[in-house]
N, C-alpha and C positions, 0 to 999 in steps of 0.2 A: 410333822411342818416342821421341816429346818430352815431356818433363819442367819443366815451368814453375818458377819459382822466384819466390816473392812470399810476404807476411805472412800471409797466411791471414785479410783483412779482403776485404771483398767490393768497394773499391775497387783493390785490390792484384790480385783476380781479374779486376775488369772491365779493366786496363790489359796484362794478360798474354791476355785474350781478345782482345782488339782485336788485338793482335801478330796470336795464331797464327791471326785470321780475317780478316787482311789477305793473310795468307803463305798461303792456301786453303791449311788443315791440315786434314782432318776428323776431327771427332771418333775417331773411332777410332784417331787417333794419337795422340791424348794421351793421356798417365796423368798426373790432379792426386791421386793418392795423396800424403797429407802426411806423407811419409818425408825427415825431413832427410838421413837421410845417404845416401840415395839421389837428391838434388835433381842436376839435370846443368844447363848451359846449355841453352837452347832450340837445337833444331839450326836450322842457316839454311836458309832460306826456298826453294826453289827458282826459278831462275833466271830461269821466265818468270812465275812467281806475280802474281797481281793485286797493289796497291797502291791505294792513294786510301780515298777515306769509305765506308765503311760505312752501307749507312740499314739503318734497321730501324722496324717501328712504333713509335709514341710513346708508346704508354703501356706495352712488354716493359720498358723499364729498372727501371722500381716494379716490376713483377711478381719478374724474379729479384732485386731488391734486399731482398725481403721475404722471398723462398723462400731466401737464402740464408741467414740466420736459422735455419734448419731443421739442428739440428746428425744431420747422418749423413755416412759417409767419401764415398760418392759425392754429395754436393751437388755440388760444383764441375764434376762429370762430367754431371750431367742440365741446369744451367745452362747448361751450353757447346753441349751436343745442341740444346735449343729456341732460341739464340741462332743456331747457323748455320742451322737449319731455315728459322728465319725472315727472317735476312739472303738470304736464296734463293728468297724467297716462299713460305716456305710457311705459312702464315700456321697453320693447322692445330695445329702446335703449340703454340699461347697455348689450344689449347682444351682442357674439359673432358673432350669425345667421344674428342680424341687419347691414344694411349700416354703420352707424354712428359708432353702436358699434363694428362691425368687425375693425373701423380705429382705437377706443379707444384702443381695445385690443392687435392691432398690435403694437399701442406707449406703452400702457402698458411693452408691453413683450419686444420693443427695449431699453428701459429705465431700467428693470433688466439686461440685457444684458451687458450694456452697466458697468453699477455699478459693475458687477463681472469684466467685463475687466479691471476696476481700482485696484478692488484688486489682480489681478493677475498679472496686467504689468508695476503697478506703484514701481520704483524704487528708493529708499534714496540713498544719500550724505550724507558722515559726514559733521556736522557742526562744526565750529570754536569757539567751547563754549569759550575760554580766550578774546572772541570777544562779547559776548552775545549773541550768534545765538544756537537755538537749536541745541538739539546732530544730530538731521537728518534735512537732505534738501530735498525735490522732487518738479519736476514739471511734466506738464502732463496739456492736452489738451481733454478733455472728448468730445463726440458729443454734449451730452445733461447735462442740471441740476443734477448733479447726486455727488457733491462734499460732503455734507452732508450725503450722504447714506456712499460714501467712505470712509471718516474720520474716523464716527462710529464703523465702518470695525475693523481699526487701535489703538483704546483707548486699549481694555484691551489686541492686543498684543504685542506692545511697551513698555507693563511696564509701571514704571517710564521715561520712558526717554524720553524727551522734543524733539516735531518734529514738522514739518511745511510742508502742501501741497501746491500748490501755483499753480491756473488754470488761465484765462485770464478773470475769472468771480468773481474771488473772492479768499482769503485765509484761511485754516485752520489752526489754531495754539493751541496746547495740551504743554502746562507745565509740565506738570507731575503728572498733579490734575486737571485743569479743561480746557475743550473742547469750542474754542472761534473759530467765525468767521467775517473773516475782508474782508475791502472792495479792488478788484484789487491793487498788488500791484505796485511800481514804473515799467517805460519801462522796466528797464536793469533787470530786478528779475530773468526774464529768462535765462537769458546770465551769470548772477552770480552764478545761482545754477548750469547750466549744462556744464561749463567750467574749474569749479572747479579741483583742483588734487584730486582725489581716488585712494588710491592705492588699496584699495579692489577691482576698476571696472575694473585694466587691469589681476587681477589674478582671476576676475570672466570670463572675455573675454580666458585666456589661456584655462580655465576648459570646455569653453563649445566647442573652438576649437579642445580641444582634442579629449573631447567626442561625436561631430558631425558625423553621420553614415549616408553615402552616401548612401547607399544601402537601405535606411526607407524613401528616401526623398519622401514628395508627396506634390510638390507647393502649390497645390490649397485646399488640406486639411489643411496646416498649415498655410496658408492664413485665414482659413474661424473661424480656432480659435484664432490665432493672427495675425489680420486687419494690414498691412504693415504701417497705419499710428501713429502704437505706436513702429515703430521700432527705429525711431528718439531719444526716451524717453529712448530707452532700451540701457547697456552696451554694448550689446550682438550687436544690431543692427546695425553697420559699417561691422560686420564681414558675414552679413546674405547673402545678395546678391552674395559676391564671395565664398561663400561654395556653394552654387544652383549653381551659373554659375558653379565651378569646376564638379561636381553632375551630369551636363548636361554634362559635354563633358568629359565623360568616368571613373569619378570617382563611380560612383553609383555603378557599380560590386563586388566595395571596400565594406566590414563590418567594414571599421574604417576607421577614419580621416588620412589623408598619413602621418601626422608628427609623428602617432603614428605608424604605419605599418614601417614607415625607422628607427625607434629607435632599437640600438641592445639588445638584450637580456641583462639581467645580472642573475647572481647568488643569489639565495636567502637562505640564511643558517638556515636551520632547526632542530629539534632535530629531534635527529634519533629515538627514539621511538613514534615522530609523523609523522614522513617519510613512507609515502604507500609504500607496498611492490613492490618489482621488478614481474613484469608480467613475466610469462612462456612464456616460446617460442610459436610460434604458431605450433600444433601437424598437422600431416601429414592429419591426418580426416577434422582438421579443414579446410586444402589447398584442401581438395578435390575435384574438380569440373569434377568428369565424369560424373554423370548424369543434368539435370536438376531442381535437388528438390532444391538446394542451391541456387537457384535467390533469392526468396521467404524464406527462412529460418532464422530466429535469428542466431542459430548457428546449430553445428554438435551434436547429441545430445551419444555419447559414453558410451558404455556399464559400470557396476558400478556394483562392487563385488569385494572382494578377488579371490587371484589367485588359492589358495584350494578349493574355491566352486566346491561340486561337484552335483550341480543342476545350470541348463540354464533354467531361464525365458527366449524367444523369442517371441515375440512382432511383427508386422506386421512395422509399423512406429511408430514416436514419437507424442503423443498428443498436442493439441496446448499447453497445460501448462508444459509441456517437451519441447515442442520449447521454451519456455519465462523462464523457470529455468533452463536449460542445462542438469535435472537429469531426469534417463527413470524412467517411471511408479511412475508420481507425481499428475497424475491428480488423482479426484474421485475413479476410475476405480480400478489405479493402487496403492491406497493407502489399497481399501477395500483387493484387493487381497493380498498386503504384510502380513494385519492384518490377514488374514486368515491358509496363511502361517505360520505364528507364532504361531499362536494359535491351529494348527494340533502339534506343535512339532521342527519346523523345521527353526534353528536359522537362525541369521541374517545370520552368517559366512561363511555357507552352499550355498550361494542364489546368483546368479549372474545376473542382468536383463542389456538386453539389446535389438535390433532390429533388423530387419530383412535389413530394409535401416535406415541410420543414420539424415534424414535429413524431417523436416513435410514439405508438401505440400498443400499449403490450397488455397482458394477462398472466395471472399465476399459472406455474405449470409444473407437474411432480411432487414428491415429499421437500424436493430445498427449493419448492415454488420460486423457481426460475422463469427469468422473463420472455414469454413468448413472444415473438411479433403479432400482432394484427393484421390481417388483410387491408392492405390501402383498396377504399369505396370508391364510384365515381363523385357523388359528392366531395368528396377530401380533396381529391385532386381538381375539380370545379372551384374551390372555394380557395385553393394555395397556386392555381391557376394567374395571377396575380405578380406572384411574387414569380415564378418563371419565366413570366413574359420579360417581366424587369429586365432580371439577368439576358435574357437574349437579346433584347432590345440593346444595353449597355456595351453588353461583349461582344454579340456580331460574331459570333466564332465561324471557322470554315468549314468545322466537323462536329457533330453532337455523336457521342456514344450512348445509347440508351441502352439500360442494362434492366434485365424486368420488364416484366409485365405492364408494371404501373409507370416505368420510363418510357414506355412506347406508346402507353393511354394517353399520360402527360401530351404528346406530340403531335397527337390529332388535329390539334388548331389550326398546326400551323403546314399542314403536311396533303396533299391530297388524299380523299375518304378512301380509293384502291389503292396506296399505296401502304396505308397503315399496317398492314397483315405483314408486309417484309417481313426477312428475318435473314441476316449475313451477309446481306448485298447493300453496299453503297450509292446509295440513292441521292444525286444531286435534286434540289430542290427550286423553282425559280422566286418560290413564293415565301419562304418563310425568311426570319432576321437569322438565317445560318446557310452555307452554300450545301454542305451534304448532309447526310446523318447513319445512319445502320444501326442496327440492335442485334442483342445478343440473348438466349436465357442468363439469368442470374438467380444465385449465384454459381459462380463454371467452375471448372478446374484448370488443374495446372496448364494443361495443351492448349484448353481453348482460350486462358489467358494470353498466353504465348502468341496465340495465329491472330489473334483479337488486336495485340500491340503491331506486329508486324504488317497489320492490314492498315490498320490505323498510319505508321513512319512511312509506309509505302506511301498510300496514297497525298501524304503532304510530301512529300518529293517532290523538289522542283520539275517535271518534266518536259520532253520538248510537246509540243502538241496543244498548249496550252490557247483555248478559246479566247485568249485577251487573256488583259494586264490585270483586271480586273476579276479575270473567274478561275477558277480553281482546274488543274491539268485533269483531266478524265483518263482513266485506266481504261485497257479493254476490259472487257465485261460488265464496265459501268453504266448505268442506263441515267439517260437525262430525261425530265419529265416537266 
């Protein structure tokens, strides 16, 4: 059995591994156990041992150098096995699918993760520059030999400030211009760094305590991202066990730290120009819960238009877009309808838009969970009838345009039953709080919308042959009932 003697560094191992490889010593013949009392000289190589140059893949030395940072008793043995196999043409030893390669890559990943931990969890404390100390000091105990990786990370981030990072294995020191690595410091270095008074630490603890959210606590995930072995080196570390314990005993249902929730609010003075407008009081329509449509609706969609309007456009129910905007006929079909009426010469101040029911009822449809409208029921029309009647009594329009079956059904209480099924024909009535009405299917195409708009504009135009100053003119083909 061969026991190599080296200083424990990667360069020392590399030199010994080269000698063993050139001598043809197989991995099972080498004991890399780092026991100084048992180190023996390297046994002489066999007389017929091959010598000369050892050829290995170009990327292998860097992989071995990074894996050598992993602290484990057999780390040098694994590296030599991979080196031995690669030198003999077995490149699978470098691949994650191989037994040795899988262990090699696992250690490489652990080294990279530990370097990231040092970047994230290293905390500097203020040094005493008047005593010749660096501006900032830090102590941390990494699981693997990654001090140089962490130190180089902080060089561009700390600017011209001097700093020192101490670990049990060594010290990294930066004087503002040059980074140097020194042997481990004296035994009291850790206490000298971690026990010094730093006012910034108490400020950070107060901030951490006040922003801690018990409702979002997940201890398992927290320990996965921030291992508990780093807590003792963090200023907030002493607070974490108590905060976790308090969250588990009932505070997890709160959404803020108890100290914050117990504080009294205070008045914040702002400019009147920047103040938010006072919200209007909730209307009776917004409070309506007569039917079940309000359960899933965003808001009640009230009618829109001037009180002097002489045309009421009545839809069955608000659309998805209406529910989100709070405005009637704000979807693409409603916009096309508005444009058709405007093109026919009906000004906006003559139009009032509303729906038979005031809430949007829907269910999810498709993979994208699109909101599909539910049909209007007789019970819902009956529940919303007082709102429509109030609008008709207040507005008393000359013409009502009913869009769809729901709107037509909502007018049954105001017109004779034998006329309720008429469609497309303008019908006058003497019994309703409106002069005339006609219905069309909805939604409708552009041609139907243009014909609707022309018919409404033509019917409203002042024509000769009126039955009186208070009656609407009657076109040929228009029935009176």
